[in-house]
Residue frames as a rotation matrix with the C-alpha (Angstrom) as fourth column:
MET 1
-0.718 -0.191 -0.669 25.48
0.114 0.916 -0.384 42.26
0.687 -0.352 -0.636 -17.51
PRO 2
0.011 0.793 0.609 22.00
-0.776 -0.378 0.506 42.59
0.631 -0.478 0.611 -15.87
ASP 3
0.628 0.271 -0.729 22.36
0.156 0.874 0.460 39.09
0.762 -0.402 0.507 -14.37
MET 4
-0.365 -0.851 -0.377 25.42
0.639 0.066 -0.767 40.12
0.678 -0.520 0.520 -12.31
SER 5
-0.770 0.056 0.635 23.68
-0.377 -0.844 -0.382 43.15
0.515 -0.533 0.671 -10.79
ALA 6
0.398 0.917 -0.024 20.60
-0.587 0.274 0.762 41.06
0.706 -0.289 0.647 -9.88
HIS 7
0.427 -0.310 -0.849 22.88
0.515 0.855 -0.053 38.59
0.743 -0.415 0.525 -8.17
LEU 8
-0.688 -0.716 0.117 24.79
0.388 -0.499 -0.775 41.36
0.613 -0.488 0.621 -6.34
ALA 9
-0.371 0.642 0.671 21.50
-0.688 -0.675 0.266 42.88
0.624 -0.363 0.692 -5.15
LEU 10
0.668 0.591 -0.451 20.21
-0.148 0.700 0.699 39.52
0.729 -0.400 0.555 -3.81
THR 11
0.069 -0.661 -0.747 23.48
0.730 0.544 -0.414 38.88
0.680 -0.517 0.521 -1.92
GLN 12
-0.855 -0.351 0.381 23.22
0.039 -0.777 -0.628 42.31
0.517 -0.522 0.678 -0.31
LEU 13
-0.225 0.869 0.442 19.56
-0.766 -0.438 0.472 41.97
0.603 -0.232 0.763 0.58
VAL 14
0.267 0.321 -0.909 19.61
0.108 0.927 0.360 38.54
0.958 -0.194 0.213 2.03
PRO 15
-0.654 -0.517 -0.552 21.51
0.601 0.087 -0.794 39.53
0.459 -0.851 0.254 5.21
PHE 16
-0.825 0.425 0.373 18.92
-0.511 -0.843 -0.169 42.28
0.243 -0.329 0.912 5.81
ALA 17
0.183 0.900 -0.396 16.05
-0.569 0.425 0.704 39.75
0.802 0.096 0.590 5.55
ALA 18
0.040 -0.183 -0.982 17.83
0.457 0.878 -0.145 37.45
0.889 -0.443 0.119 7.98
GLU 19
-0.932 -0.363 -0.026 18.24
0.211 -0.483 -0.850 40.22
0.296 -0.797 0.526 10.60
GLU 20
-0.504 0.823 0.261 14.49
-0.802 -0.559 0.214 41.03
0.322 -0.101 0.941 10.47
LEU 21
0.234 0.596 -0.768 13.47
-0.280 0.798 0.534 37.40
0.931 0.091 0.353 10.98
ASP 22
-0.248 -0.234 0.940 13.15
-0.968 0.018 -0.251 36.49
0.041 -0.972 -0.231 14.71
LYS 23
-0.569 -0.033 -0.822 13.50
-0.324 0.928 0.187 32.73
0.756 0.372 -0.538 14.93
ASN 24
-0.957 0.239 -0.166 11.71
0.247 0.365 -0.898 32.70
-0.154 -0.900 -0.408 18.29
LYS 25
-0.378 0.886 -0.270 8.53
-0.350 -0.406 -0.844 34.20
-0.857 -0.224 0.464 16.84
VAL 26
-0.824 0.065 -0.563 8.06
-0.534 0.243 0.810 32.12
0.189 0.968 -0.166 13.63
THR 27
-0.240 0.820 0.519 4.47
-0.398 0.404 -0.824 30.81
-0.886 -0.404 0.229 13.39
PRO 28
-0.563 0.046 0.825 2.81
0.615 0.691 0.381 28.64
-0.552 0.722 -0.417 10.79
GLY 29
-0.906 0.124 -0.404 0.67
-0.309 -0.846 0.435 31.53
-0.287 0.519 0.805 9.66
VAL 30
-0.052 0.971 -0.234 -2.52
-0.854 -0.165 -0.493 31.53
-0.517 0.174 0.838 7.69
LEU 31
-0.049 -0.022 -0.999 -1.48
-0.819 0.574 0.027 28.73
0.572 0.819 -0.046 5.40
GLY 32
-0.907 -0.351 -0.235 -0.83
-0.125 0.755 -0.643 26.41
0.403 -0.554 -0.729 8.33
PHE 33
-0.631 0.749 0.202 -4.22
-0.377 -0.068 -0.924 27.21
-0.678 -0.659 0.325 9.78
VAL 34
0.127 0.735 -0.667 -6.00
-0.978 -0.021 -0.209 26.63
-0.167 0.678 0.716 6.51
VAL 35
-0.331 -0.261 -0.907 -4.33
-0.545 0.837 -0.042 23.29
0.770 0.480 -0.420 5.92
PHE 36
-0.998 0.013 0.061 -5.12
-0.048 0.474 -0.879 22.21
-0.041 -0.880 -0.472 9.58
ALA 37
-0.401 0.914 -0.062 -8.73
-0.606 -0.316 -0.730 23.31
-0.687 -0.255 0.681 9.13
VAL 38
0.075 0.355 -0.932 -9.12
-0.960 0.278 0.028 21.43
0.269 0.893 0.362 5.88
LEU 39
-0.695 -0.395 -0.601 -7.68
-0.233 0.914 -0.332 18.28
0.681 -0.090 -0.727 7.45
ALA 40
-0.897 0.397 0.195 -10.01
-0.176 0.085 -0.981 18.63
-0.406 -0.914 -0.007 10.43
LEU 41
-0.020 0.943 -0.334 -13.06
-0.872 -0.180 -0.455 19.02
-0.489 0.282 0.826 8.19
ALA 42
-0.121 -0.037 -0.992 -12.00
-0.744 0.665 0.066 16.00
0.658 0.746 -0.108 6.11
VAL 43
-0.927 -0.237 -0.290 -11.65
-0.002 0.777 -0.630 13.80
0.375 -0.583 -0.721 9.23
TRP 44
-0.613 0.785 0.093 -14.99
-0.357 -0.170 -0.919 14.97
-0.705 -0.596 0.384 10.55
ALA 45
0.117 0.712 -0.692 -16.71
-0.989 0.019 -0.148 14.17
-0.092 0.702 0.706 7.18
LEU 46
-0.425 -0.372 -0.825 -15.05
-0.497 0.858 -0.131 10.74
0.756 0.354 -0.550 7.05
MET 47
-0.997 0.059 0.051 -16.15
-0.021 0.429 -0.903 9.95
-0.075 -0.901 -0.427 10.63
LYS 48
-0.284 0.954 -0.093 -19.76
-0.655 -0.264 -0.708 11.04
-0.700 -0.140 0.700 9.84
SER 49
0.095 0.296 -0.951 -19.80
-0.946 0.324 0.006 8.94
0.310 0.899 0.311 6.68
MET 50
-0.750 -0.399 -0.528 -18.34
-0.199 0.897 -0.395 5.89
0.631 -0.191 -0.752 8.54
ASN 51
-0.842 0.493 0.220 -20.98
-0.199 0.097 -0.975 6.28
-0.502 -0.865 0.017 11.27
ARG 52
0.080 0.880 -0.469 -23.77
-0.910 -0.128 -0.395 6.44
-0.408 0.458 0.790 8.66
HIS 53
-0.044 -0.050 -0.998 -22.42
-0.730 0.684 -0.002 3.26
0.682 0.728 -0.066 6.99
MET 54
-0.932 -0.304 -0.199 -21.93
-0.077 0.701 -0.709 1.39
0.355 -0.645 -0.677 10.19
ASN 55
-0.568 0.796 0.210 -25.54
-0.501 -0.133 -0.855 2.23
-0.653 -0.591 0.474 11.33
SER 56
0.178 0.711 -0.680 -26.88
-0.982 0.088 -0.166 0.77
-0.058 0.698 0.714 8.00
ILE 57
-0.528 -0.454 -0.717 -25.21
-0.498 0.850 -0.172 -2.63
0.688 0.266 -0.675 8.56
SER 58
0.603 0.726 0.329 -27.35
-0.753 0.383 0.535 -5.39
0.263 -0.571 0.778 10.03
PHE 59
-0.432 -0.890 0.143 -25.29
-0.873 0.374 -0.312 -7.76
0.224 -0.260 -0.939 12.25
GLU 60
0.183 0.581 0.793 -27.98
-0.645 0.679 -0.349 -10.37
-0.742 -0.448 0.499 12.71
GLU 61
-0.747 -0.442 -0.496 -27.00
-0.664 0.496 0.559 -13.59
-0.001 0.748 -0.664 11.01
PRO 62
0.298 0.876 -0.379 -29.45
-0.844 0.427 0.324 -16.15
0.446 0.224 0.867 9.80
ALA 63
0.359 -0.146 0.922 -29.55
-0.691 0.622 0.368 -19.40
-0.628 -0.769 0.122 11.71
ASP 64
-0.543 -0.637 -0.547 -27.32
-0.840 0.427 0.337 -22.12
0.019 0.642 -0.767 10.35
PRO 65
0.459 0.858 -0.229 -29.52
-0.847 0.501 0.179 -25.04
0.268 0.112 0.957 9.28
ALA 66
0.259 -0.422 -0.869 -26.73
0.022 0.902 -0.431 -27.64
0.966 0.092 0.243 10.00
ALA 67
-0.643 -0.487 0.592 -26.28
-0.547 -0.250 -0.799 -26.39
0.537 -0.837 -0.106 13.58
PRO 68
-0.646 0.402 -0.649 -27.59
0.602 0.790 -0.110 -28.61
0.468 -0.462 -0.753 16.38
THR 69
-0.347 0.637 0.689 -30.90
-0.475 -0.753 0.456 -27.37
0.809 -0.169 0.563 17.92
THR 70
-0.891 0.234 0.389 -32.79
-0.306 0.323 -0.895 -28.04
-0.335 -0.917 -0.216 21.18
PRO 71
-0.634 0.716 0.292 -36.20
0.763 0.639 0.090 -29.72
-0.122 0.280 -0.952 20.96
GLU 72
0.247 0.715 -0.654 -37.83
0.463 -0.680 -0.568 -26.18
-0.851 -0.163 -0.499 21.21
GLY 73
0.680 -0.024 0.733 -36.00
0.717 -0.184 -0.672 -25.25
0.150 0.983 -0.108 17.99
ASN 74
0.900 -0.433 -0.045 -33.47
-0.402 -0.867 0.294 -22.90
-0.166 -0.247 -0.955 19.65
PRO 75
0.382 -0.849 -0.365 -29.77
-0.393 0.209 -0.896 -23.17
0.837 0.486 -0.253 18.86
ALA 76
0.769 -0.170 -0.616 -27.85
0.557 0.651 0.516 -25.55
0.313 -0.740 0.595 21.15
PRO 77
0.854 -0.520 -0.027 -25.32
-0.409 -0.702 0.583 -23.83
-0.322 -0.486 -0.812 23.51
ALA 78
0.538 -0.746 -0.393 -21.77
-0.381 0.200 -0.902 -24.08
0.752 0.635 -0.177 22.32
LYS 79
0.969 -0.213 -0.124 -19.42
0.223 0.538 0.813 -26.42
-0.106 -0.816 0.569 24.30
C-alpha cells in the first residue's frame, strides 16, 4: 500500500510546514512583482498608443453649407 504511506507522510509534514510559515511576513514574492510589472508596461504601452492615435485625429469640421452665414461669409453666431 504505497498510497497509504504517502498520505501518512503528507499528514505528518503539513504541520511542520505550517509552523515555519509566519503569517505576518508573507509577501507577494517575485511572481507578484512580475505580474505587476507586466501590467504596468501594458498600461504604459496602451497610453502611448492612445496618445499617438489622438494626436493624428483632426478635429476641424468642414463648414455646413446649410448653416446661415454673415455677409462676409463667416458662420452666424448661434442663438
